[in-house]
C-alpha positions, 0 to 999 in steps of 0.5 A: 160733273166736277163743279168749281170751288169758287170759294177758293178761287181768289182770282175770281175776286169780282164774285166777292160782291155776290151773296153766299146763296148766289155763289152756291147757285153759280157754283152748282152751274159750273164745271171743271174742264180739262183741255189738252195742249193745242185744243180749241176752247172756242172759235171766232164768232161762236156764241158763247154760253160759258165764262171760262176761268183759267185755273191752271195752264195757258191759252192764246187768243187768235184771229185769222185773216182772209188767207187763213194766216193766224195772228195772235192777239193775246196770251192768257194764264192762270187767273185770266178770264175768257168770254167776259165780253159775251156776258153783256153782248149778244155778239159772237166771240171776237177771237179763237181761244186755244190752249198752249199748254195742258189747261184746266178751265172753270166753266161758269154758266152764262145764264146764271151770271146774267141773272146776277148782273141784273139783280146785283148792282155791285156785281155788275160794277165789279164785272165792268172793272174787270174789263178795265183790268183786261185793257190794262193788261192789253196795253202793257202787252202792246208796249212790250211788242210795239212795232217801232222797236226791232224784232230783237228788242221785241223778242227780249220783251216777249220773253220777259213778259212771259216770265212775269205772266206765267212764271217759271218751272222748278228748273228755272225755265219759262213755264209756258214754252211758246212754239217758235212759230207762235213767237214769230206770229206775235212779233210779225216775223219768220220762225227762222229769224226767231231762231236766229235771235234766240241763238244770238241770245244764247251765245251772249249768255242771256238765255239757255235753250234746251229741248224747247225750253228757254231759261233767262240767265240774265234779266238785267242784260236782257232788259237792256234791249228794251 
């Protein structure tokens, strides 16, 4: 088992309130997991025994309706945590988490974290602050995807959000390439309409499309849609 190097994981800043000894114990109960693109990390209602930290890659949160249709509720990338809510509740996961790229996760043991929550008041406060950070990210996402805007505006917002959230490849393309179906799911439309709008953006020289990759050519012009 390969343990996580928590001392070098700057994104886990809520662990700063732990002592060196507490961090060592937590590190001993952690492991690195390699998740292939398309693999499920956990499913809705599952009782989680781990806190998952995305070291590299990206995941999506989804819920499924009575007809089995997927609804994507959030996109997560490097530095994001999954399963934080499970630390302080006995309820199952609210969502299904799936890797949307090859992903490396740091898996922290829930029981070890709970012991620190009970013993270290500063650590407890820092974990709660993390909840606020999650809500702020969700609030920003909702502004990007707000339903009163046209699909075209919301797709422009989604592309810009993905650039900010996940960054770019060396060739300038978006690092995380969402499937057209996933974009349609997020924005509440059809894959065909997403393809139509992307083609429209391409003809207007706002984006470049090549082998599933998307490159934003003009940030400023794309922002005019927002």
